[in-house]
PAGU-939476 format. One line per field, with one value per residue (C-alpha): residue number from 0; residue in three letters; x negated, y negated, z negated. Coordinates in steps of 0.1 Angstrom, whole numbers. Example, Ala and Ser with C-alpha at 12.3 -4.5 7.8 and 13.67 -1.06 7.14 Angstrom:
<nodes>
filum: 0;1
nuse: ALA;SER
px: -123;-137
py: 45;11
pz: -78;-71
</nodes>
This chain:
<nodes>
filum: 0;1;2;3;4;5;6;7;8;9;10;11;12;13;14;15;16;17;18;19;20;21;22;23;24;25;26;27;28;29;30;31;32;33;34;35;36;37;38;39;40;41;42;43;44;45;46;47;48;49;50;51;52;53;54;55;56;57;58;59;60;61;62;63;64;65;66;67;68;69;70;71;72;73;74;75;76;77;78;79;80;81;82
nuse: UNK;UNK;UNK;UNK;UNK;UNK;UNK;UNK;UNK;UNK;UNK;UNK;UNK;UNK;UNK;UNK;UNK;UNK;UNK;UNK;UNK;UNK;UNK;UNK;UNK;UNK;UNK;UNK;UNK;UNK;UNK;UNK;UNK;UNK;UNK;UNK;UNK;UNK;UNK;UNK;UNK;UNK;UNK;UNK;UNK;UNK;UNK;UNK;UNK;UNK;UNK;UNK;UNK;UNK;UNK;UNK;UNK;UNK;UNK;UNK;UNK;UNK;UNK;UNK;UNK;UNK;UNK;UNK;UNK;UNK;UNK;UNK;UNK;UNK;UNK;UNK;UNK;UNK;UNK;UNK;UNK;UNK;UNK
px: -72;-44;-23;-5;2;26;-7;-27;3;4;-31;-33;-3;-19;-53;-30;-13;-45;-65;-36;-21;-15;-42;-26;-34;-46;-45;-77;-73;-100;-82;-49;-43;-26;-11;25;16;-5;22;48;26;19;50;66;87;94;75;112;128;97;106;139;135;108;137;161;131;134;94;73;51;21;11;30;33;4;-16;12;-4;15;-2;-3;4;37;49;47;67;90;101;102;130;152;152
py: 175;174;141;135;93;73;49;86;100;64;67;101;97;64;81;108;88;69;103;113;84;88;60;37;44;6;8;8;-6;11;46;40;23;45;30;31;63;82;72;90;118;122;122;149;122;115;82;67;76;59;27;28;32;3;-20;-13;-21;18;15;-11;-24;-49;-73;-78;-69;-41;-52;-32;-7;8;17;56;50;30;49;82;62;50;87;95;70;73;108
pz: -6;-31;-35;-69;-76;-46;-39;-32;-11;5;15;26;52;64;71;89;106;119;132;149;169;204;223;247;285;302;338;355;392;403;398;393;427;453;487;493;510;486;460;479;482;447;439;463;482;515;529;539;504;483;506;502;459;461;483;448;426;412;419;410;436;436;462;497;527;546;510;490;460;429;398;387;350;365;390;367;337;367;375;341;334;368;364
</nodes>
């Protein structure tokens, strides 16, 4: 495809970007939800260190008491941002 006018170039860029944009990942509670123990094993961090990071606010946790859980997508983002 050869584009010659500015309007054709702009439309070609819009089409290219629409074809190559990254899809947003929506968390699925059925597959994305992990307990604190599962999340610490997933991240390959000791359970005690993982709990300390939760208490410091480095890792976001949902629920209270024994019903706490962590979303895998949020855990990955937290680990990327805290390194």
